[in-house]
N, C-alpha and C positions, 0 to 999 in steps of 0.2 A: 294276420295272414293265415296262421295255423288254424284259427277258428273257422275261417272261410273255407279252407281246404277240406275240413270235415264234411262240409255240405257239397263238395265237388265244385267249389267256386275258386277260380284262379284270381287271387288278389291283385296280381300284377296286371293281368288283362283288364280287370275291373278298373284299376287306376288309369290305364291307358284310355279307356272309353270315358272315364270321368274327366280326363284332361280335354277330350273332344267337347264334352258338354260345357265345361267351364270356358273353353276358348270360344264356343258358340255364343255364350251369354256375355262373357267379359273378355273380349279379344284384347291383346296387347296393342296399345296405341300411344302415340306421342313419345314422351321420354321413356315410358315403360317398354315400348316397342324396341327402342335402342338398347336398353338394359337387357331385355330378354334375348335379343339377337347376339350380343357379345357373350352373355352367360351361356347360351346354347353352344356357341362356337367353342368355348372353353370346355364345356361338358363333352362335346364330341371328341375333342382331343384327349380328354381324360378317359373316355370310354374305350377308345382304341389303344391307349396306353395299357389299360387293364387287360384288354384282349391279348396284347403282346406279352404280358407277364404270365398269362394263363396257358398259352399254347406253347409247349416245349418242342422245338425242332427235333430234339433227340427222339421224342416219342414217334414222330412221323418217320424218321430215318430207320428206327427199329422195325417198324411195320411195313417197310417198303417191299419186303420179300413177298408179301401177298399182293403183288401188283395187279393181278387180274381183278380182284375184288374192288380195289380202290379205283381202278380204271373204269369199271362199270358204273360206280357211284358218280364219279366225276363226269362221265359221258352223259349220264342221265341229267345231272345238274346243269351242265354248261352246253349241252347239245340238244337233248330231247326236249327239255323245258323251253329253251329259246325257240325251237321249231314249233312247239305248240303255241307259244306267244305270237309268233309271226302268222300262224294259221288263223288265229282269231281275228285277223284284220278284216276278213270277209263279213264280220258282224258290224263293222263300222260303215256308216253312221246309223244304220237302221235299228240296231239293237244296242250298241255301245257308242257313247259320244266319243269324240277324239281324245278327250281328257281321260276318260275311264279306260279306253283301249291302251293309252300310254301307260296307265297304271298297271294293267294286266301284263303288258310287255315287260315293264320294269320288274314286276314280280317274278317273271320267268327267267330273268337274268341274274338273280341273286344267288348267293351260296346257300348251302344247307345249314340247318341249325346244328349246334354242338350239344348243349345240355339235354334237350328233349330227345334228340336222336339216340344219344347214349342211354338215357333213362328208359326209353321205350324198348330198346334192344335188350337191355338188362331184364326188364319185366317179362319180355317174351322168351327169355332164356336163349338169346342169340350170342354171337361172338362179340363180346363187349370190347375186347382189345382192338378188334377190327373196326368197330364202330368209332372208337376214339381216334384212330388214325384217319379213317375216311372222312369223318366230320371235321377234324382239325385241318386236314389237307384241303378240304373244300373251302373252309374259311380263310386259310392262308392264301390260297390262289384267288379267292373271291375278292380280296382287297385290291388286287390288280386286274383280274379278269372282268369283274362286273363293270367298272368304269370304261374299260376298253370295249366291251360288248354294247354298253349304252351309246358310246360314241359311234360305233360301227352300225348299229341297227336303229337307233332312235334319232340320231342326227340326220342320217341319210333319208329316212322316211318322213322327216319333218314333224314327228310326233312330240319331240322335245328338242331343245337346243342346249348343248353343252358348250359354253364359251371357253376360250383359252384361259380366262381367269379361273374357271372351275377346275381346270387341270392343276393350277397352282394351289387352289384350295384343297384338292384331294391330297396333294403331297404334304401340305402343311397341317391339315386337320386330321388326316387318316393315316397315310403311309408313314410319315415321320414319327408320330407318336407310337404307332405300332412297332416300328423298328427300335425306337428307344426302349419300349417295353420289353422287347426281345433281349436287348443287351442288359436291361436292368433286372431281368428275371432271376439270375443267380444271387442278386443282392437283396431283392425285396420279395421274392417268391415265397420264402418261408413266413415272412411277416403277413403277407396277404392270405396265405393258407390259414395261419393262426387266427386272423381276424376276418374270416370268410364272410360272416354275416353282415358286418358293416360295409364291407367292400361290395357285396351283392346289392345292398341297399343303395349305395352310391351309383352303381351302373344302372340300376333300374330307375332310380330317380332321374338320372340323366336322360333316359329314353322317354320318360313321361314328360320332361321339360321339352324335349325335341318335338313330341306330339303336340303339346300346347302351342309352341311357337309356330309349327307348320300350319295348324288349323287356325291360329290367329291370323296368319297371313291370308289363308283361304277365306276367312270370314270377311276380311277387308276387300276381297275380290268377289264376294257374294257366292260362296260355294253352294249354299242351300237353295239358292235361286237357280243354280246350274244342275244340281242333282236332286231328284225327287224320290219319293218312297218307292215308286215303281222301278227306278234305276237301281236303287239299293237292293231290291229283291232280285233283279237281274244279276247283279254282282255276286250275291250269295249263291244263286243257282249255278252260274258259270264257274265260280270257285269250287263248288262241289263236283261239277263235271270234270274240271281239270285235275283235281286231286284224285278222283276215281280212275281216270284214264292212266295217270302216272302210277298209282298203286297197282293197277292191273298189269301194266307194262313191266314194272320192277319185279312183281311176283313171277310173271312168266319168264323174264330174263334169267332170274336166279335158278329156275328149274331147268330151262333149256340149255343153259351154259354149264350145267352139271355141278353147281355149288352145293355144299352141305346145307342142311337145314339152318345151322347157326349163321352161315354166311348169307343165306337167302334172306334172313331177317335183317341183316345189316343193309343189304341192297334195298329192301322194302322200306325201311325207316329213314336211312340216311339219304336215299335217292329221291324220296317223295316230298321232302320238306324244304321250306324256304325261311330264311332267317329274318325275323322282325327286328331283332337287336342290331343286325348289320344294315338292314334295308332302310330303316327310318333315318339314321344319321347320313347314310350315303345319299339318299334322296334330297335331304336338306342341302347338302354340299353340291351335288350335281345339278339340281334344278333350282338354284338360288334365283329368286325374283320371279318364279313361275308359280302356278297353282299346285304347290307341293301337297297340300291336304287332299286334293283330288287325286293326285298320282299315287299317294300311299293308301288311299281308301281300300282298293282291292287287296293290298298286302295285309292290312289289318284284319279284314274279314276272312281272307284265306287262312291266316295264321290261327285264328280262333277255331275254324272248322278243322284244320289239320290236327290241332291238339285234341279235340274231342274224338274225332274218328280214329286217330292213331292210338289214343288211350284205350279205346274199346278193343281195337285189333290186338294190341299188346297184351291186354288182360286175357283175351281168349286164347292167344297163342301160348301164353305162359301156363294157363290152366291145362291146355292140351298137352304141353310138354311134361307136366307133372302126372298125367294120367298113366295108369299101369299099361305097360306094353307099347308105349309110344316110342317110335324110332328116334334116335339121337340126331 
C-alpha cells in the first residue's frame, strides 16, 4: 500500500475495483454464495462495531459550542445533497436508468466521510478540531438518518423498496453493533489504537468483501447487460457536476456566513463528501435482494472523484496558507 501511495495510487480504492473485476469474472454462486452472504453480514456487524469504538461521544460534546459550523455541515449533508438527488430525477429515464438514478439518490442521502475530511482539512490548514466534530457528528447521525431518508424518499418514489425486514437488519447489523462499540470503547479503545494498522486492514477488508458480494449478486442479475460504457461515462460526468456544485455552495456559504478561513475549510471538505465506508454496508442491508451493485456504482465513482479533486484543493489551500502575508 505504501509503495502504491508513492505513485499517487490509493491501494484501498484499487482493491475495491479489483473486487468488482473478480466478482464480474468469478461471481459467488451455489454454496459459496451462502458462505459469502453470511460472512458479509458478520463483517458488516464488525465494521460498525469498529466505527462505534472509534467515535467518542465526548469529542462531539466538547465541540458542540461551535454549533453554527456543525449545523452548516449537517444541513449540507442531509438537506442540500438530498435536494440535489431529488432534482436529478428529471434526467430519468432519458439520461439515467431508474437503477442508476436510485444510486445517485442513495449517494446523496449518505453521511460525510470521517478520515479523509479530517485529513484534507489538516492539509489545507483548516480547523482540524472542528472537522473531527463535524465529520463524527455526521456519521453518528447518518447511522439513523440515512435509513430514514431512504425510506422517506426512495420507498415513496418507487426507486427502491425497503421492507420491514430491512429495518430489523439495520438494527441487528448496524445500530446494535455501533452501540455495543460505543459501550466497549473505554475497554478496547486503547487496544485498537495500539493495533491501529491490523484494525484498519480488518475494516478495509470487510468493505472489499461487501463490494465483492454486492457485485456478485449484480452479476447474477446481469448488471453489465444493464449498464454499458456510455452510461458509466454519464455517471462519471454527473458525479463531477454534483461534486462541483456542492464545492461551490459550501465555499460560498462559508464566506457569506462570516466564518473564519479555518472554518470555511471545514465546511468545504466535510460538507462536500459522501462516505463509501458507511454507504456500501448500508446499501447491502437496505437493498437486500435488489440490484445492489447497480445502486452503489455512482457512490464508488463519486468517491474516487471526490478524493482526487479534494486532494488537489487541499494541497493548493495548504500551500496558499504557508505563503508569506496570507491572512489566517
